[in-house]
One Martini backbone bead per residue (centre of mass of N, CA, C, O) as a GRO file, in nm:
protein
  154
    1MET     BB    1   0.579   0.434  -1.772
    2ILE     BB    2   0.446   0.599  -1.540
    3GLU     BB    3   0.379   0.571  -1.214
    4SER     BB    4   0.076   0.659  -1.216
    5GLY     BB    5  -0.005   0.460  -1.440
    6MET     BB    6   0.075   0.202  -1.287
    7VAL     BB    7  -0.114   0.237  -1.053
    8ARG     BB    8  -0.377   0.250  -1.214
    9MET     BB    9  -0.347  -0.030  -1.335
   10MET     BB   10  -0.345  -0.180  -1.065
   11ILE     BB   11  -0.619  -0.084  -0.966
   12ASN     BB   12  -0.780  -0.199  -1.209
   13GLN     BB   13  -0.709  -0.495  -1.147
   14VAL     BB   14  -0.834  -0.499  -0.852
   15LEU     BB   15  -1.052  -0.247  -0.934
   16PRO     BB   16  -1.254  -0.243  -1.205
   17ASP     BB   17  -1.495  -0.034  -1.076
   18THR     BB   18  -1.336   0.265  -1.055
   19GLY     BB   19  -1.310   0.312  -1.361
   20ASN     BB   20  -1.219   0.444  -1.646
   21ASP     BB   21  -0.955   0.533  -1.849
   22GLU     BB   22  -1.064   0.798  -1.949
   23GLU     BB   23  -1.083   0.936  -1.670
   24LEU     BB   24  -0.774   0.898  -1.590
   25HIS     BB   25  -0.657   1.062  -1.861
   26GLN     BB   26  -0.756   1.313  -1.776
   27ALA     BB   27  -0.710   1.625  -1.738
   28LYS     BB   28  -0.646   1.858  -1.479
   29SER     BB   29  -0.854   2.141  -1.542
   30ASN     BB   30  -0.997   2.162  -1.284
   31LYS     BB   31  -1.090   2.412  -1.042
   32VAL     BB   32  -1.064   2.458  -0.684
   33THR     BB   33  -1.161   2.698  -0.447
   34ILE     BB   34  -1.046   2.777  -0.122
   35ARG     BB   35  -1.117   2.915   0.205
   36LEU     BB   36  -0.878   2.988   0.465
   37SER     BB   37  -0.748   3.018   0.742
   38GLU     BB   38  -0.443   3.051   0.876
   39HIS     BB   39  -0.477   2.820   1.075
   40ASP     BB   40  -0.577   2.604   0.866
   41ILE     BB   41  -0.331   2.620   0.681
   42GLN     BB   42  -0.129   2.528   0.895
   43LYS     BB   43  -0.265   2.252   0.953
   44LEU     BB   44  -0.255   2.147   0.664
   45THR     BB   45   0.052   2.162   0.627
   46THR     BB   46   0.129   1.981   0.864
   47GLN     BB   47  -0.032   1.732   0.776
   48ALA     BB   48   0.097   1.683   0.506
   49ILE     BB   49   0.383   1.642   0.602
   50GLU     BB   50   0.327   1.412   0.810
   51GLU     BB   51   0.200   1.232   0.549
   52GLY     BB   52   0.412   1.282   0.291
   53TYR     BB   53   0.353   1.564   0.166
   54VAL     BB   54   0.483   1.820  -0.021
   55TYR     BB   55   0.196   1.916  -0.103
   56ARG     BB   56  -0.106   2.039  -0.011
   57THR     BB   57  -0.259   1.985  -0.274
   58SER     BB   58  -0.211   1.678  -0.271
   59TRP     BB   59  -0.364   1.629  -0.007
   60VAL     BB   60  -0.640   1.742  -0.094
   61THR     BB   61  -0.676   1.559  -0.341
   62ALA     BB   62  -0.662   1.294  -0.180
   63CYS     BB   63  -0.897   1.352   0.011
   64VAL     BB   64  -1.115   1.379  -0.200
   65THR     BB   65  -1.072   1.114  -0.352
   66ALA     BB   66  -1.116   0.925  -0.108
   67ASN     BB   67  -1.412   1.027  -0.052
   68LEU     BB   68  -1.536   0.976  -0.334
   69THR     BB   69  -1.425   0.660  -0.368
   70ARG     BB   70  -1.362   0.499  -0.098
   71THR     BB   71  -1.041   0.499  -0.129
   72PRO     BB   72  -0.726   0.465  -0.108
   73VAL     BB   73  -0.446   0.694  -0.088
   74LEU     BB   74  -0.114   0.701  -0.185
   75THR     BB   75   0.192   0.758  -0.111
   76ASN     BB   76   0.511   0.728  -0.202
   77GLU     BB   77   0.600   0.594   0.060
   78GLU     BB   78   0.384   0.370   0.058
   79ILE     BB   79   0.470   0.248  -0.206
   80LYS     BB   80   0.752   0.173  -0.114
   81THR     BB   81   0.660  -0.011   0.114
   82LEU     BB   82   0.512  -0.213  -0.073
   83ARG     BB   83   0.756  -0.292  -0.239
   84GLU     BB   84   0.918  -0.401  -0.005
   85SER     BB   85   0.716  -0.608   0.078
   86ASN     BB   86   0.725  -0.769  -0.188
   87ARG     BB   87   1.027  -0.837  -0.169
   88GLN     BB   88   1.003  -0.998   0.099
   89LEU     BB   89   0.797  -1.205  -0.004
   90ALA     BB   90   0.977  -1.321  -0.225
   91ALA     BB   91   1.193  -1.424  -0.033
   92VAL     BB   92   1.012  -1.618   0.118
   93GLY     BB   93   0.936  -1.787  -0.130
   94ARG     BB   94   1.222  -1.883  -0.192
   95ASN     BB   95   1.265  -2.030   0.078
   96LEU     BB   96   1.024  -2.228   0.042
   97ASN     BB   97   1.131  -2.357  -0.212
   98GLN     BB   98   1.395  -2.467  -0.086
   99ILE     BB   99   1.255  -2.648   0.119
  100ALA     BB  100   1.087  -2.816  -0.082
  101ARG     BB  101   1.326  -2.929  -0.235
  102VAL     BB  102   1.461  -3.077  -0.007
  103LEU     BB  103   1.216  -3.259   0.063
  104ASN     BB  104   1.176  -3.383  -0.234
  105ILE     BB  105   1.459  -3.501  -0.299
  106ASP     BB  106   1.555  -3.574   0.019
  107PHE     BB  107   1.468  -3.706   0.321
  108ARG     BB  108   1.755  -3.752   0.448
  109HIS     BB  109   1.803  -3.414   0.424
  110SER     BB  110   1.576  -3.283   0.614
  111ASP     BB  111   1.774  -3.179   0.843
  112LYS     BB  112   1.828  -2.897   0.705
  113VAL     BB  113   1.542  -2.852   0.807
  114THR     BB  114   1.463  -2.636   1.050
  115ARG     BB  115   1.282  -2.496   1.295
  116GLU     BB  116   1.427  -2.222   1.276
  117MET     BB  117   1.364  -2.170   0.977
  118ILE     BB  118   1.058  -2.165   1.006
  119GLU     BB  119   1.050  -1.937   1.217
  120ILE     BB  120   1.177  -1.722   1.047
  121LEU     BB  121   0.957  -1.720   0.827
  122ASP     BB  122   0.723  -1.662   1.014
  123ASN     BB  123   0.836  -1.387   1.109
  124LYS     BB  124   0.841  -1.255   0.831
  125ILE     BB  125   0.544  -1.277   0.775
  126SER     BB  126   0.447  -1.119   1.027
  127ASP     BB  127   0.593  -0.862   0.957
  128HIS     BB  128   0.456  -0.814   0.687
  129LYS     BB  129   0.165  -0.802   0.790
  130THR     BB  130   0.213  -0.563   0.983
  131MET     BB  131   0.306  -0.355   0.778
  132VAL     BB  132   0.055  -0.360   0.595
  133ASN     BB  133  -0.159  -0.302   0.815
  134THR     BB  134  -0.042  -0.030   0.901
  135LEU     BB  135  -0.072   0.109   0.634
  136ILE     BB  136  -0.375   0.070   0.593
  137ASN     BB  137  -0.471   0.197   0.862
  138LYS     BB  138  -0.341   0.472   0.822
  139ASN     BB  139  -0.493   0.543   0.562
  140CYS     BB  140  -0.784   0.513   0.669
  141ARG     BB  141  -0.756   0.722   0.900
  142ARG     BB  142  -0.690   0.960   0.724
  143TRP     BB  143  -0.980   0.923   0.554
  144GLU     BB  144  -1.203   0.771   0.704
  145LEU     BB  145  -1.220   0.473   0.627
  146GLU     BB  146  -1.407   0.183   0.576
  147LEU     BB  147  -1.359  -0.146   0.629
  148THR     BB  148  -1.392  -0.437   0.516
  149ASP     BB  149  -1.348  -0.754   0.597
  150GLU     BB  150  -1.186  -0.820   0.335
  151GLN     BB  151  -0.975  -0.580   0.361
  152SER     BB  152  -0.870  -0.651   0.676
  153ASP     BB  153  -0.738  -0.891   0.601
  154GLY     BB  154  -0.404  -1.030   0.741
   0.00000   0.00000   0.00000
């Protein structure tokens, strides 16, 4: 499965009302042409590059899609960031499982779990939350989408 198909599948799992699979698998055969001044083309190109888009057409498509669907559209770099975030969260989960195992196996050895270890995990979780919130806020500001209270919890 190609990356875009995987992302679509993930979006459908999280937001099942975003459209049916038929719509998602249709070829992009329709074309819209817009005319911009040289100054606006330069601004568009600069903006697209600053936001991680290789092609300005991709940026325009993402902008239109985000505004039509009122949902964030992620760049490849943002997707990589979320994957890294999930990797870090999985590592935190493994650490918590190790702590729970030590505490459940033998309370006499619970001194192996130190306050420092708990604080390290807490800091990793805080860093994770900050990274994800930064990514979400950056994306929403890009497309000027308003988050609901449920979406902005973090």
